[in-house]
N, C-alpha and C positions, 0 to 999 in steps of 0.2 A: 432283182437281185435274188441270193438263195442261202440256207441257213447249214447246210453242210454239200459237201461234193456229189450227193446221190439225190439233192432234194430236186423239186424243181424251180423255174425261173417263176420269179413271182413280180409280173410287171407292177410299175410303180409312178406316180408323177414326184418330183420333187422340187423346191426350190431351195437355193442356197445362197446368204449372203456373206461376202468377205470382206473385212476389212482392209485397207492397205499401210494403214500407218500402224495397227497395233497388230498382235496375237487375238484373234478374233472372227468366229464365225459360225453361222447360229446354219443349220439343213435341217429342213423340215420335208418330209417326206408322209404320203400318203399311200397306199394301196389296199385291194380288195382283199376279205379274207376274215375267216373265223364266222361264230355266231351272230357276233356284230354289225357284220355287212362289211366293215373298214377297218382297219389300221393305221394310226399314225404313229410316226418316230421323228422324236426333235436330238437330233445330235449339236452340240454344242462346245464351243470352247470360249471363254468370257472370265476375263478377272484373273487369269490363273488357275483357273478348272472346267475339265470338261465333264460334260454329262452325256448321258442316253436313255431317253425314257421313251417307250413305249405303249400306247394308250388302246386297248378297243373302244371301236364306236369316237376315238378321240377324246375320251371322257375318262374311264373304266382305266386306273392303271395297272398294265401285266407285265412291264418290268422296270427298274429304276437303277442304273449303273453310274457312280460314283467312285471318287476316290485319287491319291495318286498314282494309281496304274492308269487307269481312267482318264488320268490328267495330262498324263507323259502320251497314251494314243492319241488325243483328239489335237493336244499341239501338232505330232509329230502329222495327224491329217491336214490341218493348219498349213504346216511349212511345204508339204506338199501341191498345196493350190497354188502353190509358185507359176507351176505349168498352166492354170485357171484363170489367173490375175497377174500377171508380168508387172505391173505396178508396183506389186509390194515388195521387189528390189530396189528403188527406187524409195520407197515412202517411206519403211519399216526402220525407222533410226537404231532399235535395236536389235537387229538381226545381223549377223557374224558367216562371213563368207571363208573358206579354206579350203586347198585344193586337196581333195581325197585321191586323186589319180590324175594322171593323163586327162581328161577331158570330162573329169567330175568335180562337182562343189561338194561340199560338205556344207548344210544348214544349219542354224541353231539359234537361239533367242536367248541373248546375254539376261533379260529379267527372267527365265526358266529356272526354279528352282532342282526341276528333275533332271536335268542333262540332255534332252530329248533332241534328236538331232536326226535329218534324213540326208540322203547321199541321191542326189540330183544329174544325173548322168545326158551331157550333152554332146551334140553330134558336131562336127568339123566346123558347120554351115551354123553353127549357134540354136540350134532348136532343138528344146528338150527333149532325150527321149524315153526315161524313165526314173521313177523316183522309187528309192530302197530306204529300207529301214528295219529293224527290230524293234516290231510292236508288239507291245503288251493284246493277247488275242484272249477273250473271255472262250473258256468254257466251263460251263453251267455257273458254280458261285467263285471259280479264281481265275487267275490269267498267267498265260502261258507267253516268255520271249519267242517270237516266233519272225521269220522274216518274213517281210512284206515287200511287193512291190506295184506301182500304182503307175498306167500306162496312156499316156495321150493320144489318141490317133487322128488322123486326117484333119489337119488345120485349117483354120480357115479365118477369113478377117471379120471380125465385130465391132462394131464402133471402133475402128479403128486399134483396135489390138489383136497379134495373131494368136488366136489361142485351139486346140482342141475340141470337135464336136465330135466326137466318141472317147467317152473314160472307162477304164477297165482298171477293177482292183483285184490282187490274186494273193491268197498267202502260200508259202513253201512251205507244205506240210513234208514226214517223214515218207507215203506212201506217193507222193507226188504233188505237182503243182493242184492250187484249188480256187479256180475264177468264182469269187462269188458276187462280183458288183459289175453292170455291162451298163454303162448309162451314154447316153446320145443328149448332147446340148442341142436345144432347141429355141431359147432366145439366151441373151445376153443385155444387160446393159451396164451401161456405167452410172454409178450414183451423181447427180449433179455435184 
């Protein structure tokens, strides 16, 4: 991960849990940094609300984001998780899909009051290519609607599902694309 286009890449480890029947995910990351030795980042969408919490040493609160724009952005992140967790398509009863182009599906949750949606571009052979949305990007204490995309690459079979082993997320800034996240999926398991 990195915080700005000129910033250095910071290695991290993370675990993500994605619910296939309801709009819910938890992403817990940990990386070295700061005087505390390490930093934890928790991103969630649960019960219609999103949160992002950063803690120094896993204990001292450094940043907490919540509110309607965070709700919207975290739900969009969940919807983009269809690429990582295909059973969402079959199991999540309140999701709506509509054609937004020849090979693009617009996905939204009918239970969501924010109107959040993502566009999922799919190849001719049915493989997800990229997920796009206008997401709230946090700048200081405010949010700015910004074009965003997430791409999965190097698809592999994990527990009977075909999912990407690499994920990348990009903000489309006026000065050019800013890749802020690159991750390798190193393990994957379905819940019992």
